[in-house]
NUPASE-505655 format. One record per residue (C-alpha): residue in three letters; x, y, z. Coordinates in Angstrom, 2 decimals, always signed. Each point is the difference from the previous one (the first is absolute). Example, Ala and Ser with C-alpha at 12.3 -4.5 7.8 and 13.67 -1.06 7.14 Angstrom:
BEGIN
<atom resn="ala" X="+12.30" Y="-4.50" Z="+7.80"/>
<atom resn="ser" X="+1.37" Y="+3.44" Z="-0.66"/>
***
This chain:
BEGIN
<atom resn="met" X="+41.21" Y="-47.08" Z="+139.74"/>
<atom resn="trp" X="+3.20" Y="+0.45" Z="-1.87"/>
<atom resn="arg" X="-0.71" Y="-3.01" Z="-2.11"/>
<atom resn="ser" X="-3.43" Y="+1.26" Z="-0.76"/>
<atom resn="tyr" X="+1.33" Y="+3.40" Z="-1.01"/>
<atom resn="thr" X="+2.68" Y="-1.50" Z="-2.15"/>
<atom resn="gly" X="-2.47" Y="-2.28" Z="-1.72"/>
<atom resn="cys" X="-2.24" Y="+2.95" Z="-0.79"/>
<atom resn="met" X="+2.87" Y="+1.94" Z="-1.43"/>
<atom resn="val" X="+1.02" Y="-2.92" Z="-2.16"/>
<atom resn="val" X="-3.51" Y="-0.31" Z="-1.32"/>
<atom resn="leu" X="-0.19" Y="+3.72" Z="-0.63"/>
<atom resn="leu" X="+3.28" Y="+0.01" Z="-1.87"/>
<atom resn="leu" X="-0.97" Y="-2.93" Z="-2.15"/>
<atom resn="thr" X="-3.31" Y="+1.56" Z="-0.80"/>
<atom resn="thr" X="+1.70" Y="+3.23" Z="-0.90"/>
<atom resn="ala" X="+2.52" Y="-1.87" Z="-2.14"/>
<atom resn="phe" X="-2.73" Y="-1.82" Z="-1.84"/>
<atom resn="val" X="-1.91" Y="+3.24" Z="-0.56"/>
<atom resn="ile" X="+3.12" Y="+1.82" Z="-1.21"/>
<atom resn="gly" X="+0.96" Y="-2.98" Z="-2.13"/>
<atom resn="gly" X="-3.46" Y="-0.10" Z="-1.52"/>
<atom resn="leu" X="+0.11" Y="+3.69" Z="-0.73"/>
<atom resn="leu" X="+3.40" Y="-0.25" Z="-1.60"/>
<atom resn="gly" X="-1.03" Y="-3.03" Z="-1.99"/>
<atom resn="gly" X="-3.13" Y="+1.80" Z="-1.22"/>
<atom resn="ile" X="+1.97" Y="+3.04" Z="-1.01"/>
<atom resn="ala" X="+2.57" Y="-2.09" Z="-1.77"/>
<atom resn="gly" X="-2.68" Y="-2.04" Z="-1.80"/>
<atom resn="gly" X="-1.89" Y="+3.11" Z="-1.00"/>
<atom resn="gly" X="+3.16" Y="+1.57" Z="-1.38"/>
<atom resn="leu" X="+0.71" Y="-3.11" Z="-1.99"/>
<atom resn="val" X="-3.49" Y="+0.08" Z="-1.42"/>
<atom resn="leu" X="+0.30" Y="+3.68" Z="-0.88"/>
<atom resn="trp" X="+3.37" Y="-0.60" Z="-1.66"/>
<atom resn="ala" X="-1.35" Y="-2.81" Z="-2.01"/>
<atom resn="thr" X="-3.01" Y="+2.06" Z="-0.97"/>
<atom resn="asp" X="+2.16" Y="+2.97" Z="-1.03"/>
<atom resn="ala" X="+2.18" Y="-2.25" Z="-2.03"/>
<atom resn="glu" X="-2.97" Y="-1.41" Z="-1.77"/>
<atom resn="val" X="-1.41" Y="+3.44" Z="-0.64"/>
<atom resn="ser" X="+3.34" Y="+1.24" Z="-1.27"/>
<atom resn="leu" X="+0.30" Y="-2.97" Z="-2.28"/>
<atom resn="trp" X="-3.52" Y="+0.67" Z="-1.32"/>
<atom resn="trp" X="+0.84" Y="+3.61" Z="-0.95"/>
<atom resn="met" X="+3.35" Y="-0.95" Z="-1.41"/>
<atom resn="thr" X="-1.52" Y="-2.54" Z="-2.33"/>
<atom resn="pro" X="-0.58" Y="+1.76" Z="-3.35"/>
<atom resn="thr" X="-3.63" Y="+0.19" Z="-1.04"/>
<atom resn="pro" X="-0.44" Y="-1.83" Z="-3.27"/>
<atom resn="thr" X="-1.20" Y="+2.19" Z="-2.89"/>
<atom resn="leu" X="-3.40" Y="-1.13" Z="-1.07"/>
<atom resn="thr" X="-0.39" Y="+0.23" Z="-3.77"/>
<atom resn="pro" X="-3.63" Y="-0.07" Z="-0.93"/>
<atom resn="thr" X="-0.85" Y="-2.58" Z="-2.54"/>
<atom resn="ala" X="-1.21" Y="+1.76" Z="-3.11"/>
<atom resn="thr" X="-3.46" Y="-0.99" Z="-1.00"/>
<atom resn="pro" X="+0.07" Y="-0.64" Z="-3.74"/>
<atom resn="ser" X="-2.24" Y="+2.34" Z="-1.91"/>
<atom resn="pro" X="-2.72" Y="-1.71" Z="-1.88"/>
<atom resn="ser" X="+0.58" Y="-0.14" Z="-3.71"/>
<atom resn="pro" X="-1.86" Y="+2.83" Z="-1.61"/>
<atom resn="thr" X="-3.08" Y="-1.05" Z="-1.84"/>
<atom resn="thr" X="+0.52" Y="+0.61" Z="-3.68"/>
<atom resn="thr" X="-2.78" Y="+2.28" Z="-1.24"/>
<atom resn="pro" X="-0.61" Y="-0.44" Z="-3.69"/>
<atom resn="ile" X="+0.70" Y="+3.21" Z="-1.97"/>
<atom resn="pro" X="-2.93" Y="+0.90" Z="-2.20"/>
<atom resn="pro" X="+0.85" Y="+0.49" Z="-3.67"/>
<atom resn="thr" X="+0.74" Y="+3.56" Z="-1.03"/>
<atom resn="pro" X="-3.05" Y="+1.32" Z="-1.82"/>
<atom resn="thr" X="+0.56" Y="+1.18" Z="-3.54"/>
<atom resn="pro" X="-0.22" Y="+3.79" Z="+0.07"/>
<atom resn="thr" X="-2.85" Y="+1.48" Z="-1.95"/>
<atom resn="pro" X="+1.46" Y="+2.29" Z="-2.65"/>
<atom resn="ser" X="-0.81" Y="+3.64" Z="+0.59"/>
<atom resn="pro" X="-2.12" Y="+1.61" Z="-2.66"/>
<atom resn="thr" X="+2.02" Y="+1.88" Z="-2.58"/>
<atom resn="val" X="-0.16" Y="+3.69" Z="+0.67"/>
<atom resn="thr" X="-0.01" Y="+1.90" Z="-3.21"/>
<atom resn="ser" X="+1.37" Y="+3.46" Z="+0.46"/>
<atom resn="thr" X="-1.42" Y="+2.95" Z="-1.87"/>
<atom resn="pro" X="+2.17" Y="+0.56" Z="-3.07"/>
<atom resn="ser" X="+1.85" Y="+3.25" Z="-0.36"/>
<atom resn="ile" X="-1.86" Y="+2.51" Z="-2.18"/>
<atom resn="ala" X="+3.36" Y="+1.06" Z="-1.42"/>
<atom resn="asp" X="+0.68" Y="-3.59" Z="-1.11"/>
<atom resn="val" X="-3.47" Y="-0.29" Z="-1.54"/>
<atom resn="val" X="+0.38" Y="+3.27" Z="-1.87"/>
<atom resn="gly" X="+3.50" Y="-0.98" Z="-1.10"/>
<atom resn="arg" X="-1.40" Y="-3.02" Z="-1.84"/>
<atom resn="val" X="-2.68" Y="+2.03" Z="-1.79"/>
<atom resn="val" X="+1.71" Y="+3.30" Z="-0.87"/>
<atom resn="pro" X="+2.12" Y="-1.36" Z="-2.90"/>
<atom resn="ala" X="-3.26" Y="-0.75" Z="-1.87"/>
<atom resn="val" X="-1.65" Y="+3.39" Z="+0.64"/>
<atom resn="val" X="+0.31" Y="+2.63" Z="-2.74"/>
<atom resn="thr" X="-0.94" Y="+3.60" Z="-0.64"/>
<atom resn="val" X="-2.29" Y="+0.47" Z="-3.01"/>
<atom resn="val" X="+0.37" Y="+3.24" Z="-1.97"/>
<atom resn="asn" X="-2.90" Y="+1.07" Z="-2.24"/>
<atom resn="arg" X="+0.97" Y="+2.80" Z="-2.34"/>
<atom resn="gln" X="-2.92" Y="+1.77" Z="-1.63"/>
<atom resn="ala" X="+0.23" Y="+2.45" Z="-2.82"/>
<atom resn="gly" X="-1.12" Y="+3.44" Z="+1.01"/>
<atom resn="val" X="-1.51" Y="+2.90" Z="-1.86"/>
<atom resn="ala" X="+2.25" Y="+1.95" Z="-2.34"/>
<atom resn="his" X="+0.49" Y="+3.63" Z="+0.93"/>
<atom resn="phe" X="+1.84" Y="+2.22" Z="-2.48"/>
<atom resn="gly" X="+1.36" Y="-3.10" Z="-1.73"/>
<atom resn="val" X="+1.26" Y="-1.62" Z="+3.24"/>
<atom resn="thr" X="-1.62" Y="-3.24" Z="+1.24"/>
<atom resn="ile" X="+0.08" Y="-0.40" Z="+3.75"/>
<atom resn="asp" X="-0.11" Y="-3.60" Z="+1.15"/>
<atom resn="ser" X="-1.46" Y="-1.00" Z="+3.34"/>
<atom resn="arg" X="+0.91" Y="-3.00" Z="+2.11"/>
<atom resn="ile" X="-2.06" Y="-2.30" Z="+2.16"/>
<atom resn="leu" X="+1.98" Y="-2.15" Z="+2.39"/>
<atom resn="gly" X="-1.10" Y="-3.20" Z="+1.61"/>
<atom resn="ser" X="+1.32" Y="-3.39" Z="+1.07"/>
<atom resn="gly" X="-0.10" Y="-3.59" Z="-1.22"/>
<atom resn="ile" X="+1.18" Y="-3.53" Z="+0.80"/>
<atom resn="ile" X="+1.85" Y="-2.51" Z="-2.15"/>
<atom resn="val" X="-2.12" Y="-3.17" Z="-0.05"/>
<atom resn="asp" X="+1.83" Y="-1.99" Z="-2.68"/>
<atom resn="arg" X="+3.78" Y="-0.29" Z="-0.49"/>
<atom resn="arg" X="-0.45" Y="+0.69" Z="-3.73"/>
<atom resn="gly" X="-0.77" Y="+3.61" Z="+0.86"/>
<atom resn="tyr" X="-3.77" Y="+0.17" Z="+0.61"/>
<atom resn="ile" X="-1.05" Y="+2.74" Z="+2.39"/>
<atom resn="val" X="-3.38" Y="+0.59" Z="+1.66"/>
<atom resn="thr" X="-1.18" Y="+3.52" Z="+0.84"/>
<atom resn="asn" X="-3.22" Y="+2.04" Z="+0.18"/>
<atom resn="tyr" X="-1.84" Y="+0.99" Z="-3.14"/>
<atom resn="his" X="-0.28" Y="+3.62" Z="+1.15"/>
<atom resn="val" X="+3.82" Y="+0.15" Z="+0.20"/>
<atom resn="val" X="+0.45" Y="-0.77" Z="-3.71"/>
<atom resn="glu" X="-3.20" Y="+1.55" Z="-1.37"/>
<atom resn="asp" X="+0.46" Y="+2.20" Z="-3.09"/>
<atom resn="ala" X="+3.76" Y="-0.56" Z="-0.03"/>
<atom resn="ser" X="+1.95" Y="+1.07" Z="-3.04"/>
<atom resn="lys" X="+3.14" Y="-1.63" Z="+1.35"/>
<atom resn="leu" X="+0.56" Y="-2.43" Z="+2.84"/>
<atom resn="thr" X="+3.21" Y="-0.80" Z="+1.85"/>
<atom resn="val" X="+0.78" Y="-1.79" Z="+3.22"/>
<atom resn="val" X="+2.79" Y="+0.66" Z="+2.46"/>
<atom resn="leu" X="+1.35" Y="-3.15" Z="+1.66"/>
<atom resn="ala" X="+1.09" Y="-0.21" Z="+3.65"/>
<atom resn="thr" X="+3.57" Y="+0.20" Z="-1.29"/>
<atom resn="gly" X="-0.72" Y="+3.39" Z="-1.57"/>
<atom resn="glu" X="+0.06" Y="-1.29" Z="-3.56"/>
<atom resn="glu" X="-2.72" Y="+1.48" Z="-2.22"/>
<atom resn="leu" X="-1.53" Y="-2.14" Z="-2.73"/>
<atom resn="pro" X="-2.64" Y="+0.62" Z="-2.68"/>
<atom resn="ala" X="-3.25" Y="-1.87" Z="+0.65"/>
<atom resn="lys" X="-2.84" Y="-1.23" Z="-2.18"/>
<atom resn="leu" X="-3.66" Y="-0.10" Z="+1.04"/>
<atom resn="val" X="-1.14" Y="-3.61" Z="-0.49"/>
<atom resn="ala" X="-3.55" Y="+0.08" Z="+1.40"/>
<atom resn="ser" X="-2.24" Y="+1.99" Z="+2.34"/>
<atom resn="asp" X="-3.40" Y="-0.03" Z="+1.72"/>
<atom resn="asp" X="-1.30" Y="+3.40" Z="+1.02"/>
<atom resn="gln" X="-2.85" Y="-1.46" Z="+2.05"/>
<atom resn="gln" X="+2.40" Y="-2.00" Z="+2.18"/>
<atom resn="asp" X="+2.64" Y="+2.76" Z="-0.21"/>
<atom resn="leu" X="+2.72" Y="-2.43" Z="-1.06"/>
<atom resn="ala" X="+2.54" Y="+0.05" Z="-2.82"/>
<atom resn="leu" X="+2.85" Y="-2.22" Z="-1.20"/>
<atom resn="leu" X="+3.30" Y="+1.34" Z="-1.36"/>
<atom resn="arg" X="+3.01" Y="-1.72" Z="-1.43"/>
<atom resn="val" X="+3.67" Y="+0.92" Z="-0.17"/>
<atom resn="glu" X="+2.76" Y="-1.81" Z="-1.87"/>
<atom resn="asn" X="+2.61" Y="-0.80" Z="+2.60"/>
<atom resn="gly" X="+0.58" Y="-3.73" Z="+0.23"/>
<atom resn="asp" X="-0.23" Y="-1.76" Z="+3.39"/>
<atom resn="met" X="-1.54" Y="+2.35" Z="+2.59"/>
<atom resn="pro" X="-0.82" Y="-0.32" Z="+3.72"/>
<atom resn="thr" X="-3.68" Y="-0.60" Z="+0.76"/>
<atom resn="val" X="-2.45" Y="+0.25" Z="+2.87"/>
<atom resn="arg" X="-1.94" Y="-2.91" Z="+1.50"/>
<atom resn="trp" X="-3.79" Y="+0.13" Z="-0.04"/>
<atom resn="gly" X="-1.92" Y="-0.60" Z="+3.22"/>
<atom resn="asp" X="-3.62" Y="-1.04" Z="+0.53"/>
<atom resn="ser" X="-2.07" Y="+3.10" Z="+0.74"/>
<atom resn="arg" X="-2.93" Y="-2.23" Z="+1.02"/>
<atom resn="gln" X="+1.92" Y="-0.86" Z="+3.18"/>
<atom resn="val" X="+0.56" Y="+3.63" Z="+1.02"/>
<atom resn="arg" X="-1.57" Y="+1.02" Z="+3.32"/>
<atom resn="pro" X="-0.68" Y="+3.40" Z="+1.56"/>
<atom resn="gly" X="+2.77" Y="+0.90" Z="+2.42"/>
<atom resn="glu" X="+2.69" Y="-1.85" Z="-1.95"/>
<atom resn="trp" X="+3.27" Y="+1.89" Z="-0.42"/>
<atom resn="val" X="+0.76" Y="+1.13" Z="-3.56"/>
<atom resn="val" X="+2.69" Y="+2.02" Z="-1.76"/>
<atom resn="ala" X="-0.43" Y="+2.34" Z="-2.96"/>
<atom resn="val" X="+2.90" Y="+0.65" Z="-2.36"/>
<atom resn="gly" X="+0.08" Y="+2.53" Z="-2.82"/>
<atom resn="ser" X="+1.37" Y="+3.19" Z="-1.52"/>
<atom resn="ala" X="-1.53" Y="+2.56" Z="+2.38"/>
<atom resn="leu" X="-0.80" Y="+3.24" Z="-1.87"/>
<atom resn="gly" X="+2.11" Y="-1.40" Z="-2.83"/>
<atom resn="asp" X="+3.09" Y="+1.46" Z="+1.65"/>
<atom resn="phe" X="+0.66" Y="-2.60" Z="+2.70"/>
<atom resn="pro" X="+0.27" Y="-3.45" Z="-1.63"/>
<atom resn="asn" X="-0.56" Y="-3.11" Z="+2.08"/>
<atom resn="ser" X="-1.39" Y="+1.88" Z="+2.98"/>
<atom resn="val" X="-1.23" Y="-2.36" Z="+2.72"/>
<atom resn="thr" X="-3.03" Y="+0.57" Z="+2.23"/>
<atom resn="val" X="-1.51" Y="-2.36" Z="+2.54"/>
<atom resn="gly" X="-3.56" Y="-0.46" Z="+1.25"/>
<atom resn="val" X="-2.73" Y="-2.53" Z="+0.45"/>
<atom resn="val" X="-2.89" Y="-1.30" Z="-2.02"/>
<atom resn="ser" X="-2.90" Y="+2.23" Z="+0.99"/>
<atom resn="gly" X="-2.67" Y="-1.93" Z="-1.86"/>
<atom resn="val" X="-0.62" Y="-2.44" Z="-2.85"/>
<atom resn="asn" X="-2.51" Y="-0.30" Z="-2.84"/>
<atom resn="arg" X="-0.47" Y="+3.76" Z="-0.18"/>
<atom resn="ala" X="-1.87" Y="+1.54" Z="-2.94"/>
<atom resn="leu" X="+1.11" Y="+3.37" Z="-1.33"/>
<atom resn="glu" X="-1.94" Y="+2.14" Z="-2.48"/>
<atom resn="leu" X="+2.24" Y="+2.04" Z="-2.29"/>
<atom resn="asp" X="-0.65" Y="+3.46" Z="-1.40"/>
<atom resn="asp" X="-0.88" Y="-1.40" Z="-3.43"/>
<atom resn="gly" X="-2.76" Y="-2.10" Z="+1.49"/>
<atom resn="leu" X="+1.95" Y="-3.29" Z="+0.03"/>
<atom resn="thr" X="+0.01" Y="-2.09" Z="+3.18"/>
<atom resn="ile" X="+2.91" Y="-2.24" Z="+0.96"/>
<atom resn="glu" X="-0.85" Y="-2.76" Z="+2.43"/>
<atom resn="gly" X="+1.96" Y="-2.37" Z="+2.21"/>
<atom resn="leu" X="+2.60" Y="+2.62" Z="+0.95"/>
<atom resn="ile" X="+2.33" Y="-0.30" Z="+2.98"/>
<atom resn="gln" X="-0.07" Y="+3.05" Z="+2.27"/>
<atom resn="thr" X="+3.18" Y="+0.93" Z="+1.84"/>
<atom resn="asp" X="+1.38" Y="+2.82" Z="+2.14"/>
<atom resn="ala" X="+3.52" Y="-0.41" Z="-1.39"/>
<atom resn="ala" X="+0.83" Y="+3.38" Z="-1.51"/>
<atom resn="ile" X="-0.62" Y="+0.05" Z="-3.77"/>
<atom resn="asn" X="+0.99" Y="+3.17" Z="-1.81"/>
<atom resn="lys" X="-0.08" Y="+1.15" Z="-3.59"/>
<atom resn="gly" X="+2.60" Y="-2.05" Z="-1.80"/>
<atom resn="asn" X="-0.79" Y="-3.11" Z="+2.08"/>
<atom resn="ser" X="-2.76" Y="-1.01" Z="-2.44"/>
<atom resn="gly" X="+0.83" Y="-3.35" Z="-1.59"/>
<atom resn="gly" X="+2.45" Y="-0.98" Z="+2.73"/>
<atom resn="pro" X="-0.35" Y="-3.10" Z="+2.18"/>
<atom resn="leu" X="-1.76" Y="-0.47" Z="+3.31"/>
<atom resn="ile" X="+1.84" Y="-2.92" Z="+1.62"/>
<atom resn="asn" X="-0.45" Y="-2.17" Z="+3.07"/>
<atom resn="leu" X="+2.73" Y="-0.97" Z="+2.48"/>
<atom resn="arg" X="+0.84" Y="-3.06" Z="-2.11"/>
<atom resn="gly" X="+1.04" Y="+2.30" Z="-2.84"/>
<atom resn="glu" X="-2.98" Y="-0.96" Z="-2.15"/>
<atom resn="val" X="-1.92" Y="+2.52" Z="-2.09"/>
<atom resn="ile" X="-3.60" Y="+0.02" Z="+1.23"/>
<atom resn="gly" X="-1.10" Y="+3.14" Z="-1.82"/>
<atom resn="ile" X="+0.79" Y="+2.73" Z="-2.53"/>
<atom resn="asn" X="-0.23" Y="+3.44" Z="+1.62"/>
<atom resn="thr" X="-2.41" Y="+2.11" Z="-1.98"/>
<atom resn="phe" X="-2.04" Y="+2.70" Z="+1.78"/>
<atom resn="ile" X="+0.01" Y="+2.24" Z="+3.04"/>
<atom resn="ile" X="-2.74" Y="+2.07" Z="+1.57"/>
<atom resn="arg" X="+1.00" Y="+3.41" Z="+1.28"/>
<atom resn="glu" X="-3.44" Y="+1.46" Z="+0.54"/>
<atom resn="gly" X="-3.25" Y="-1.68" Z="+0.86"/>
<atom resn="arg" X="-3.18" Y="+0.90" Z="-1.80"/>
<atom resn="arg" X="-1.84" Y="+0.73" Z="+3.21"/>
<atom resn="ser" X="+2.56" Y="+0.24" Z="+2.77"/>
<atom resn="gly" X="+2.83" Y="+2.17" Z="-1.32"/>
<atom resn="val" X="+3.73" Y="-0.79" Z="+0.05"/>
<atom resn="ala" X="+1.03" Y="-3.65" Z="+0.34"/>
<atom resn="glu" X="+3.36" Y="-1.58" Z="+0.84"/>
<atom resn="gly" X="+1.36" Y="-3.51" Z="-0.31"/>
<atom resn="ile" X="-2.58" Y="-1.34" Z="-2.43"/>
<atom resn="gly" X="+1.63" Y="-1.75" Z="-2.95"/>
<atom resn="phe" X="-1.11" Y="-2.83" Z="-2.27"/>
<atom resn="ala" X="+1.69" Y="-2.81" Z="-1.89"/>
<atom resn="ile" X="-1.27" Y="-2.30" Z="-2.75"/>
<atom resn="pro" X="+0.02" Y="-3.57" Z="+1.36"/>
<atom resn="ser" X="+2.83" Y="-2.18" Z="-1.23"/>
<atom resn="thr" X="-2.25" Y="-2.84" Z="-1.12"/>
<atom resn="leu" X="-1.73" Y="+2.29" Z="-2.50"/>
<atom resn="ala" X="+3.25" Y="+1.60" Z="-1.17"/>
<atom resn="arg" X="+1.78" Y="-3.34" Z="-0.38"/>
<atom resn="asp" X="-2.79" Y="-1.73" Z="-1.93"/>
<atom resn="leu" X="-0.44" Y="+2.93" Z="-2.38"/>
<atom resn="thr" X="+3.67" Y="+0.59" Z="-0.72"/>
<atom resn="glu" X="+0.89" Y="-3.67" Z="-0.37"/>
<atom resn="gly" X="-2.57" Y="-0.21" Z="-2.78"/>
<atom resn="trp" X="+1.52" Y="+3.04" Z="-1.68"/>
<atom resn="ile" X="+3.52" Y="-1.43" Z="+0.29"/>
<atom resn="ala" X="-1.08" Y="-3.32" Z="-1.46"/>
<atom resn="ala" X="-1.56" Y="+1.78" Z="-2.98"/>
<atom resn="asp" X="+3.06" Y="+2.23" Z="-0.58"/>
<atom resn="ala" X="+2.93" Y="-2.25" Z="+0.81"/>
<atom resn="pro" X="+1.80" Y="-1.45" Z="-3.05"/>
***
């Protein structure tokens, strides 16, 4: 019995020892594994992470686009500004004169009273030839002209045409300023024009502005004569303007101012109706007279 009990105890103790030894061995082995694992993990975190630098992808070479040739700019049309009326008048005024027609009056108690008719004229030749209206110089006993400078000179009647209401005078004064003739055949209704003359005889070189109201007008005079081809204008023309120039904006003489209408035959009072002899007629007629008179 005792031997049997002792044997059982020995077996139990050995079994227990083996079990305890196995447990201790397992714990020890597991700890070793955990230590090794922790070490490995620690080493993994302690190892610096390499910086990854992305490799730059080279940009493709830009495709060269041909540059089209620069087109030659089209020149802008020249814009011609309207000339200053003052500048136009300034070029003409030196050749505009006042014509003074002195007529012998009737003697009363031994005293002769002279009368004066005042008009205008233009210098058309540097040798001193002046064009005016015939009715300005009609029945003159003495003629003088007053230049734009104020100088008064004696004048001689060279030729006249009462039907065309034109006359040619001459003064002896060397080299004189002249006007430039224009072509009245190119004049159109609505075109701006300027009249220059000695208004009322008291206001030399007065300037008025208007338009061409009509062309190729015919006007019957009180003596039964009819003048044709006249230029009608609304530029103010007063007594004393007769014989003065009607000019365009290029400073060219397109007419010789000659008549105004103040009252219509059927419709009463009229305003702004004046007439000028066309320049083509005046130029052709006076050039013939100058050629016949010039030395």
